[in-house]
N, CA, C and O atoms as CSV, one atom per row, in Angstrom:
chain,resi,resn,atom,element,x,y,z
A,1,MET,N,N,0.842,-1.179,0.000
A,1,MET,CA,C,0.000,0.000,0.000
A,1,MET,C,C,0.890,1.247,0.000
A,1,MET,O,O,1.987,1.245,0.558
A,2,LEU,N,N,0.408,2.274,-0.617
A,2,LEU,CA,C,1.176,3.510,-0.779
A,2,LEU,C,C,1.503,4.165,0.557
A,2,LEU,O,O,2.619,4.650,0.738
A,3,LEU,N,N,0.580,4.194,1.477
A,3,LEU,CA,C,0.854,4.808,2.782
A,3,LEU,C,C,1.958,4.069,3.523
A,3,LEU,O,O,2.779,4.690,4.199
A,4,ASP,N,N,1.981,2.759,3.401
A,4,ASP,CA,C,3.055,1.992,4.029
A,4,ASP,C,C,4.400,2.339,3.408
A,4,ASP,O,O,5.410,2.428,4.106
A,5,ARG,N,N,4.408,2.536,2.090
A,5,ARG,CA,C,5.646,2.875,1.390
A,5,ARG,C,C,6.174,4.238,1.817
A,5,ARG,O,O,7.375,4.394,2.037
A,6,ILE,N,N,5.286,5.234,1.938
A,6,ILE,CA,C,5.778,6.571,2.303
A,6,ILE,C,C,6.141,6.656,3.782
A,6,ILE,O,O,6.974,7.480,4.161
A,7,LYS,N,N,5.536,5.826,4.620
A,7,LYS,CA,C,5.924,5.802,6.037
A,7,LYS,C,C,7.350,5.295,6.213
A,7,LYS,O,O,8.034,5.672,7.164
A,8,GLU,N,N,7.793,4.449,5.306
A,8,GLU,CA,C,9.108,3.842,5.412
A,8,GLU,C,C,10.221,4.676,4.788
A,8,GLU,O,O,11.393,4.331,4.935
A,9,LEU,N,N,9.891,5.758,4.100
A,9,LEU,CA,C,10.908,6.594,3.484
A,9,LEU,C,C,11.725,7.295,4.558
A,9,LEU,O,O,11.163,7.873,5.488
A,10,ASN,N,N,13.036,7.248,4.436
A,10,ASN,CA,C,13.922,7.823,5.447
A,10,ASN,C,C,14.419,9.216,5.099
A,10,ASN,O,O,14.810,9.967,5.992
A,11,ASN,N,N,14.415,9.573,3.844
A,11,ASN,CA,C,15.020,10.819,3.412
A,11,ASN,C,C,14.000,11.942,3.209
A,11,ASN,O,O,14.121,12.718,2.261
A,12,LEU,N,N,13.016,12.034,4.071
A,12,LEU,CA,C,11.988,13.056,3.935
A,12,LEU,C,C,12.374,14.331,4.667
A,12,LEU,O,O,12.981,14.294,5.737
A,13,THR,N,N,12.009,15.462,4.065
A,13,THR,CA,C,12.209,16.743,4.727
A,13,THR,C,C,11.118,16.938,5.766
A,13,THR,O,O,10.157,16.171,5.829
A,14,TYR,N,N,11.277,17.964,6.571
A,14,TYR,CA,C,10.273,18.291,7.587
A,14,TYR,C,C,8.912,18.546,6.936
A,14,TYR,O,O,7.883,18.101,7.445
A,15,GLN,N,N,8.911,19.258,5.818
A,15,GLN,CA,C,7.662,19.578,5.132
A,15,GLN,C,C,7.018,18.327,4.548
A,15,GLN,O,O,5.799,18.166,4.611
A,16,GLU,N,N,7.834,17.440,3.980
A,16,GLU,CA,C,7.292,16.203,3.435
A,16,GLU,C,C,6.706,15.331,4.540
A,16,GLU,O,O,5.686,14.671,4.341
A,17,LYS,N,N,7.346,15.329,5.694
A,17,LYS,CA,C,6.798,14.592,6.840
A,17,LYS,C,C,5.456,15.170,7.269
A,17,LYS,O,O,4.580,14.430,7.718
A,18,ALA,N,N,5.287,16.476,7.137
A,18,ALA,CA,C,4.005,17.110,7.475
A,18,ALA,C,C,2.900,16.610,6.545
A,18,ALA,O,O,1.772,16.390,6.985
A,19,VAL,N,N,3.216,16.432,5.276
A,19,VAL,CA,C,2.228,15.895,4.325
A,19,VAL,C,C,1.887,14.459,4.686
A,19,VAL,O,O,0.714,14.084,4.693
A,20,VAL,N,N,2.901,13.650,4.988
A,20,VAL,CA,C,2.680,12.251,5.367
A,20,VAL,C,C,1.815,12.179,6.621
A,20,VAL,O,O,0.883,11.378,6.693
A,21,THR,N,N,2.121,13.005,7.592
A,21,THR,CA,C,1.330,13.029,8.826
A,21,THR,C,C,-0.121,13.376,8.532
A,21,THR,O,O,-1.034,12.755,9.075
A,22,TYR,N,N,-0.334,14.366,7.675
A,22,TYR,CA,C,-1.709,14.739,7.316
A,22,TYR,C,C,-2.418,13.563,6.650
A,22,TYR,O,O,-3.565,13.262,6.980
A,23,LEU,N,N,-1.739,12.896,5.713
A,23,LEU,CA,C,-2.362,11.768,5.014
A,23,LEU,C,C,-2.671,10.613,5.958
A,23,LEU,O,O,-3.689,9.940,5.801
A,24,LEU,N,N,-1.804,10.381,6.931
A,24,LEU,CA,C,-2.059,9.312,7.903
A,24,LEU,C,C,-3.221,9.664,8.828
A,24,LEU,O,O,-3.986,8.788,9.232
A,25,ASP,N,N,-3.349,10.944,9.160
A,25,ASP,CA,C,-4.431,11.382,10.036
A,25,ASP,C,C,-5.775,11.508,9.309
A,25,ASP,O,O,-6.834,11.407,9.929
A,26,HIS,N,N,-5.723,11.730,7.992
A,26,HIS,CA,C,-6.936,11.937,7.190
A,26,HIS,C,C,-6.861,11.089,5.914
A,26,HIS,O,O,-6.797,11.639,4.815
A,27,PRO,N,N,-6.867,9.783,6.045
A,27,PRO,CA,C,-6.609,8.915,4.888
A,27,PRO,C,C,-7.643,9.007,3.763
A,27,PRO,O,O,-7.308,8.711,2.616
A,28,ARG,N,N,-8.849,9.395,4.040
A,28,ARG,CA,C,-9.886,9.443,3.005
A,28,ARG,C,C,-9.926,10.765,2.247
A,28,ARG,O,O,-10.559,10.851,1.194
A,29,ASP,N,N,-9.273,11.776,2.757
A,29,ASP,CA,C,-9.357,13.103,2.154
A,29,ASP,C,C,-8.640,13.225,0.816
A,29,ASP,O,O,-9.062,14.005,-0.037
A,30,LEU,N,N,-7.580,12.480,0.620
A,30,LEU,CA,C,-6.731,12.658,-0.560
A,30,LEU,C,C,-7.492,12.519,-1.870
A,30,LEU,O,O,-7.231,13.261,-2.817
A,31,LEU,N,N,-8.417,11.592,-1.936
A,31,LEU,CA,C,-9.108,11.328,-3.192
A,31,LEU,C,C,-9.988,12.487,-3.644
A,31,LEU,O,O,-10.267,12.619,-4.836
A,32,SER,N,N,-10.422,13.313,-2.726
A,32,SER,CA,C,-11.286,14.433,-3.097
A,32,SER,C,C,-10.551,15.770,-3.110
A,32,SER,O,O,-11.176,16.815,-3.288
A,33,MET,N,N,-9.239,15.748,-2.924
A,33,MET,CA,C,-8.472,16.989,-2.833
A,33,MET,C,C,-7.656,17.243,-4.088
A,33,MET,O,O,-7.214,16.314,-4.765
A,34,SER,N,N,-7.467,18.514,-4.380
A,34,SER,CA,C,-6.495,18.892,-5.402
A,34,SER,C,C,-5.148,19.028,-4.709
A,34,SER,O,O,-5.067,18.984,-3.481
A,35,ILE,N,N,-4.110,19.190,-5.484
A,35,ILE,CA,C,-2.787,19.367,-4.899
A,35,ILE,C,C,-2.735,20.648,-4.071
A,35,ILE,O,O,-2.055,20.701,-3.046
A,36,SER,N,N,-3.449,21.675,-4.514
A,36,SER,CA,C,-3.495,22.933,-3.757
A,36,SER,C,C,-4.232,22.757,-2.435
A,36,SER,O,O,-3.833,23.321,-1.416
A,37,ASP,N,N,-5.310,21.973,-2.453
A,37,ASP,CA,C,-6.054,21.700,-1.215
A,37,ASP,C,C,-5.177,20.967,-0.207
A,37,ASP,O,O,-5.181,21.289,0.982
A,38,LEU,N,N,-4.428,19.982,-0.688
A,38,LEU,CA,C,-3.550,19.223,0.204
A,38,LEU,C,C,-2.438,20.109,0.753
A,38,LEU,O,O,-2.072,20.000,1.923
A,39,ALA,N,N,-1.909,20.974,-0.081
A,39,ALA,CA,C,-0.868,21.894,0.372
A,39,ALA,C,C,-1.394,22.812,1.476
A,39,ALA,O,O,-0.716,23.029,2.480
A,40,LEU,N,N,-2.582,23.342,1.294
A,40,LEU,CA,C,-3.178,24.209,2.321
A,40,LEU,C,C,-3.451,23.433,3.604
A,40,LEU,O,O,-3.165,23.917,4.699
A,41,ALA,N,N,-3.995,22.250,3.471
A,41,ALA,CA,C,-4.361,21.457,4.646
A,41,ALA,C,C,-3.138,20.999,5.439
A,41,ALA,O,O,-3.201,20.866,6.662
A,42,SER,N,N,-2.029,20.759,4.743
A,42,SER,CA,C,-0.829,20.262,5.428
A,42,SER,C,C,0.180,21.375,5.710
A,42,SER,O,O,1.276,21.113,6.206
A,43,PHE,N,N,-0.193,22.615,5.393
A,43,PHE,CA,C,0.669,23.785,5.624
A,43,PHE,C,C,2.010,23.640,4.906
A,43,PHE,O,O,3.063,23.967,5.452
A,44,THR,N,N,1.946,23.139,3.664
A,44,THR,CA,C,3.142,22.973,2.847
A,44,THR,C,C,2.895,23.612,1.482
A,44,THR,O,O,1.915,24.335,1.300
A,45,SER,N,N,3.769,23.351,0.543
A,45,SER,CA,C,3.610,23.883,-0.809
A,45,SER,C,C,3.315,22.758,-1.794
A,45,SER,O,O,3.517,21.581,-1.496
A,46,THR,N,N,2.838,23.139,-2.961
A,46,THR,CA,C,2.578,22.132,-3.996
A,46,THR,C,C,3.886,21.479,-4.448
A,46,THR,O,O,3.894,20.301,-4.804
A,47,SER,N,N,4.975,22.221,-4.439
A,47,SER,CA,C,6.281,21.662,-4.809
A,47,SER,C,C,6.698,20.557,-3.843
A,47,SER,O,O,7.251,19.538,-4.257
A,48,THR,N,N,6.432,20.763,-2.563
A,48,THR,CA,C,6.750,19.747,-1.556
A,48,THR,C,C,5.969,18.468,-1.837
A,48,THR,O,O,6.507,17.367,-1.720
A,49,ILE,N,N,4.723,18.614,-2.200
A,49,ILE,CA,C,3.881,17.445,-2.464
A,49,ILE,C,C,4.365,16.703,-3.705
A,49,ILE,O,O,4.390,15.472,-3.718
A,50,VAL,N,N,4.746,17.430,-4.736
A,50,VAL,CA,C,5.271,16.790,-5.941
A,50,VAL,C,C,6.555,16.034,-5.625
A,50,VAL,O,O,6.741,14.915,-6.105
A,51,ARG,N,N,7.443,16.622,-4.827
A,51,ARG,CA,C,8.684,15.933,-4.431
A,51,ARG,C,C,8.369,14.655,-3.656
A,51,ARG,O,O,8.991,13.617,-3.885
A,52,LEU,N,N,7.409,14.732,-2.745
A,52,LEU,CA,C,7.013,13.547,-1.979
A,52,LEU,C,C,6.454,12.473,-2.904
A,52,LEU,O,O,6.776,11.295,-2.749
A,53,CYS,N,N,5.633,12.861,-3.847
A,53,CYS,CA,C,5.058,11.899,-4.791
A,53,CYS,C,C,6.155,11.190,-5.573
A,53,CYS,O,O,6.094,9.978,-5.777
A,54,LYS,N,N,7.148,11.939,-6.004
A,54,LYS,CA,C,8.252,11.332,-6.760
A,54,LYS,C,C,9.084,10.416,-5.873
A,54,LYS,O,O,9.513,9.352,-6.321
A,55,LYS,N,N,9.319,10.804,-4.632
A,55,LYS,CA,C,10.063,9.943,-3.712
A,55,LYS,C,C,9.310,8.650,-3.429
A,55,LYS,O,O,9.918,7.614,-3.162
A,56,ALA,N,N,7.973,8.719,-3.490
A,56,ALA,CA,C,7.151,7.538,-3.244
A,56,ALA,C,C,7.048,6.649,-4.483
A,56,ALA,O,O,6.443,5.578,-4.437
A,57,GLY,N,N,7.645,7.100,-5.594
A,57,GLY,CA,C,7.648,6.274,-6.796
A,57,GLY,C,C,6.579,6.618,-7.800
A,57,GLY,O,O,6.430,5.917,-8.801
A,58,SER,N,N,5.824,7.686,-7.563
A,58,SER,CA,C,4.804,8.126,-8.508
A,58,SER,C,C,5.383,9.228,-9.386
A,58,SER,O,O,6.316,9.925,-8.987
A,59,GLY,N,N,4.827,9.378,-10.575
A,59,GLY,CA,C,5.310,10.406,-11.486
A,59,GLY,C,C,4.907,11.803,-11.068
A,59,GLY,O,O,5.573,12.773,-11.429
A,60,GLY,N,N,3.844,11.920,-10.325
A,60,GLY,CA,C,3.342,13.217,-9.885
A,60,GLY,C,C,2.109,13.025,-9.027
A,60,GLY,O,O,1.802,11.907,-8.611
A,61,PHE,N,N,1.402,14.109,-8.761
A,61,PHE,CA,C,0.274,14.053,-7.840
A,61,PHE,C,C,-0.866,13.193,-8.373
A,61,PHE,O,O,-1.447,12.410,-7.622
A,62,SER,N,N,-1.194,13.325,-9.652
A,62,SER,CA,C,-2.298,12.535,-10.215
A,62,SER,C,C,-2.018,11.042,-10.119
A,62,SER,O,O,-2.896,10.260,-9.755
A,63,ALA,N,N,-0.798,10.654,-10.446
A,63,ALA,CA,C,-0.420,9.240,-10.341
A,63,ALA,C,C,-0.441,8.788,-8.883
A,63,ALA,O,O,-0.834,7.661,-8.580
A,64,PHE,N,N,-0.021,9.667,-7.992
A,64,PHE,CA,C,-0.032,9.388,-6.550
A,64,PHE,C,C,-1.478,9.111,-6.094
A,64,PHE,O,O,-1.740,8.130,-5.397
A,65,GLN,N,N,-2.407,9.988,-6.497
A,65,GLN,CA,C,-3.815,9.798,-6.143
A,65,GLN,C,C,-4.352,8.491,-6.721
A,65,GLN,O,O,-5.060,7.748,-6.041
A,66,TYR,N,N,-4.016,8.222,-7.957
A,66,TYR,CA,C,-4.507,7.006,-8.613
A,66,TYR,C,C,-3.999,5.759,-7.896
A,66,TYR,O,O,-4.756,4.813,-7.676
A,67,THR,N,N,-2.731,5.759,-7.537
A,67,THR,CA,C,-2.137,4.632,-6.828
A,67,THR,C,C,-2.730,4.489,-5.432
A,67,THR,O,O,-2.906,3.380,-4.927
A,68,TYR,N,N,-3.030,5.621,-4.825
A,68,TYR,CA,C,-3.595,5.631,-3.483
A,68,TYR,C,C,-4.899,4.879,-3.449
A,68,TYR,O,O,-5.527,4.779,-2.395
């Protein structure tokens, strides 16, 4: 599962960890959110989310959502 994969990543920045924490606390929200919505909710930027998606093995946010 994608959440298990991102929990195991060791090279995350503080901001990327904030996104992961938000996703773990609100697992159902991602499917109905845009990248901007997730950035606002996790107090990060869209660039941070794209970097996290790539570190998780997805090409970008849309692929991340689809895999999720």
